[in-house]
N, C-alpha and C positions, 0 to 999 in steps of 0.2 A: 255842336250846339252850345255856344258860349252862354254863360249865365253868371254874372257877378264874379268873373275870374275863373269859372269852372268850364271845362269842356272835356269831351271824350272822343278819342279816335281809335278805330279798330286798326291794328297794325298787321294782323294776319288771321286768316280763317283756315283751319285745318281741313284739308281735302277729304280726310278719312271720316271726320266726325262732325264738322261744322262748328266745333269749339273755336274760340277766338282769343287772341292776345290783344291788349290794348294799352293806351296811355291815358290815364285819368289826370288831367291837368287841374291843379288847385292853386290858390294863391300862395300856399306854403310848400309847393313842390309837386313833382310828377310822381304818380303811383303807377307802377307797371302792373298790369293785371294779366292773369289771375293773381290774387294776393291773399295771404293770410294775415290777419290783424290781431296781434296779442291784446289781451284784455287787461287794462289797468283800472279796475273798478273804482278804487279810491284815489285816483290820480297817481297810481304807481302800479306797475306790473310787479307782483309780489316778489320782494327780495332783490330785484334787479335795478341797476342804474340805467338811465337813458343811453349812456355810452355803450353798455353791454347789449341793450336792445338793438342799437344801430349795428354793432359788430355782428349780431346774430341775423341781421338782414331785414329788420323791421322798417317799414316805410310809413306806417300809420298805426296808431294805437287807439283803443277805446277807453272811455271812462263812463261812469254811470250817474245819471241825473238823480235818481232816487237816493243813492248812497251819499253823494256829495251834498245834496240838499240837507240831509240829516247831520252829516259831519264832513267838513267843518262848517258848512253853510255856504250858499252861493255868494253871499255878500263878502265873505272872507276871500274867496277865490277872485272875485271881481276886484276887490281892493288890492290884491296882489298883482293885478295886471292881466288876469285871465289864466286859464289852465296852462297854457304854454309856458308862461313865466313861472307860474306856481310850481310846476313839476319839472321845469327845465327841459322841455321837449319841443324842439323847433319844427318838427315835421307835422303833418296833418293829424288832427284828433277828431274822432267821431264820438258823439255822446248818445247813448241809449236813452230813450225818453223816460224810463221808469215803468213803462207798461208791463214788461215781463216780470219785473221784480214785484210789482203789485199783484200780478196774477199768482206768483209763487207764494204769496203770503197766505193764500187760502182763507182760513178762518179769521185772520186778523184784519180783513178788509171788507168793505161794503161798497158795491158799485151802483151808481145812479147815473141818470142822464147828464148831470152836471159834472160829475167826476168820480173820484174814488176816495172814500174815507178809510183810513188805515191807522193801525197802531205801529209806532216805531219798533223795529226789532231790537233797537239799542236800549231805549229806556221806557218803552211802553207809552210814550206820549202820543196824543191823538193829532192826526194831520189830515188835510183834505187837498188832494192833488187833482187839478183840472187840466184840460189841454192847454189853456192859456198859461197857467202857472208853469207847466212843464216847458213851454217855449220860453217863458221869461227866465226860468232858471238856466236853461241852456244858453240863452243870450248872455246872461251874466257870466256863465262859465267861459264863454268865448271860444267854444269848439268850432271846428270848421264845418263839419257835417252834423246837422241836427236831425234827430229822428222824430217822426210824428208820434203823438201819444195814441196808443191803440189798446184794444182789449184782446188779449190772448186767451184761448181756451185749451183745455186739456185734449190730448190726442184722441181720447175716446168719447168726446162730447157728442151728444145727439144733435141732429140737424137743426132742431128749433133753437137750441142753445147757441150753436155755431152761427146761425142766421142772425139772431139777435145781437150777438157780439160783432158780427160783420157790419150790420147796419149802424151800430153805435160807433164803431171805428170809423166808418165813412162820415158820420156827422161830426165826430171829433176832429177828423182831418180838415174839414171845412173851417172849423174854429182855429185849429193850429195855423192854417194858411193865412188867416186874417190877423194873426199876432205878428207884430214887427220883430224881425230878427236883427242882429247886428251886422255891421259891415263885414263882408267876407264870409258870411255864413250862408249855407244852402240847406233846404229841407228835403229829406227823403221821405216820401210816403211809404206805407207798409201794406202789403197785400196779405189779407187774412182769408178766412173761409174754411179752416180746418181741413178735413180729409174728404171734402165734397167738391167734385169737379165743377159743378155749376156755380157753387158759391165762390170758388177760387176765381172763376172767370168774371163773376159779378163784381167781386172786390177789386180785381185788376181794372176793370172798366171804369170804376169810380175813381181809382187812384191815379190813373194815367194823366188827367189834366193837371195834376199837382206835381208831377214828376218833371222837373226842369233839367236836371242833369244827374239823375240817379233814382233808383227805385229798389225797395227791399221786399223780400219774401219772409214773412214772419209766421209764427204758429206752426213751425215744423221742428223736428227733433224735440218734441214735447212728450215723448213716451210711445209714439207710434212705431211700428216695425219699419226698418229702413226701406224695404221695398215700397211701402205706402208713401214714404216721403219722396222716393224717386218717381212714383206714379204722379204725384201732385206736380213735381217739377216738369215732368213730361207734358202735362196739361198746359202749363204756363209757358213753356219754352217758345213755342211759335207766336205767342201773343205778347211777350215782353218786348219793350222797345229795344231796337238794335243799336240805337245811337247814344246809349248811356250805360253806365255800369249797373250791373244787377247784383244785389247783395243778399246772400242767404244767411240769415241771422242765427247765431248760436251753434254753428256746425264747425267742428275742428278735428275730426279724426281723418286719418289719411284716406281711408276708403271712401268716406262721404265727400271729401274734397274732390277726389278724382271723378267720382260719379256726378258731382255737382257741376264741375267744369264741362263734362260731357253733355250736360243738359243746359249749357249756356250761362252758368253762373260765373261771375268775375271776382266777387269779394266774399270772404269768409271770416268769422271770428268765433272764438270760444275760450272759456277759462280752462278747458281740458288740459292743455300741455303743462301749465303751472300747477294745477290742482293735483294731477296724478304724480307730478314730480315731488311734491311735498309728502306724498305717501310712498315714495321710493320706486316709482315706476318710470321707465324710459320708453320713448317711442323709437322704433327702429323699422327698417324696411322689411323685417320678418314678423312684425307685430310688436305689441307691447311686451316688455320684459320687466319682471319685478326684481330690481337690483338688491332689495333688502333680503332676498332669499339666501339660504345657506349655500346654495350651489355656486354662489359668486364670491365666497369668502377668500378664495385663493386664485381668483381669476384676474390676472394682471393685464388683460387686454382692455382697449378702450371700450366705452359704452357701445359704440358702433364703429366697426372697421370702415375706413374711408370717409368718415365724417370730419369736417374741417372746423368744428366748433372748438371753443376754448377748453371745454371739459374733456373732449375726446383727444385733443392734442397734448394734454398735460397730465391727465389722471386716469387711473384704472378703475374697473368695476369694483375690485376688492376695496380700494380706498374709499370710493363713494359709498359702497355698502357699509363700511365701517362708520362713516359719517352719519348716514341715515339711521343706523341702529343705535348710535349714541346720541341721537337728537341734536347733532351739530348742524346749524343752519346752512353751513357751507355745502353740505350734501344736497339739500333742497335747491340751493342756488345753482349748483353745477348741473343738476338734472333739468332745472328750468331753462337754463341756457341751451342745453342740448335739445330739449323738446321743441323749443321755439325755433332753433336753427333747423331741426329736422323738418318742420313744416314750411319754413321759408325756402329751404333747399328743395322740398317737394314741389312748391309752387314754381321755383326756377326750372326744375326738370320738366314740369308740365308745360311751361312756356316754350322750352326748347323742343319738346315733342310736337307741340302745335306748329311751331315754325318749320319743322321738318316734315309736316303733314303725316305724322306717325303717332298721334295720340292714342288711337285704338291699339296699336302695337305696344305702346308704353303701358297702357292699362293692363293688357293681357299678360305681359311679362311681369308687371308689378304683382299681380294677384297670384302668380305661380308660387311665390314665396311668402306673401303677406298672410299672416294668420289673424283673422278677425276675432 
């Protein structure tokens, strides 16, 4: 389904599970799916260079409309030649619309039909973000994939609240689609509906006409139990379009990625790997381990045996623990490199399992040792 330089082809469907591998063609390169996308909120994945991201296996990164609108301002990024030149990243970039960030502001924002009024977390200044402005900011940022402006609700929202947010998201999507994007940009609509099966179906039905070569599932991983998230994905799986990538927003733990792929998801993102790295936590096939703990003070093994990342090939747990506990930024950098590589390797292993028609076997074996 070509659209403005974008197309998607399924390369293999797992006979065990129905999960698929694919190639998402974009003007700035091919993205092999399933894929994990590191988050560079402020036009950088915290503490890492673009070269380190590439070495860790990243093929696409995210930045955020809300944060870049506040600092340095979309006009600065546009004057620099767009995000790719501004941050020296030559591969695809996806920009979140700001909807989730506005949702997370809670008491600092006021939602109306026109848009969202909010106070800047930075200096308290008052702003008003509309669907049209979100699109215009993303156009100025020059990202490849532009996300629709939506209203997200908490995982425990009642059905009336969820329905009202869904309807507003649908009306905002129409407004987003009417706003001109830049050359080489494509819009992903977002499916909302909270934890209600009928609302999820209704939201998807409205989003489908706007999905040209990609669709996103939002409003999950917002405080609900993981089984409830999987239940909503099970509802959507047979209804999501097969001929385009499906993106589950804000999900980045190993267990959720595997379960998401089993349910037809192709793209994932999350701040988790770099956020927990800064707190001294490493992702491994056995679950997360807290390197800052005293038990690692004389452990001279790599963060994870068999990992091919720069950190594991060159440094020990004891050394990284020392860095973390003395507030040396190199420690956070090393764990960030490892955690991103862990998730890109996981995606590679999932792809290999799908191609071998053994994803269910891979899942079962993985969870024998993985501690959630």
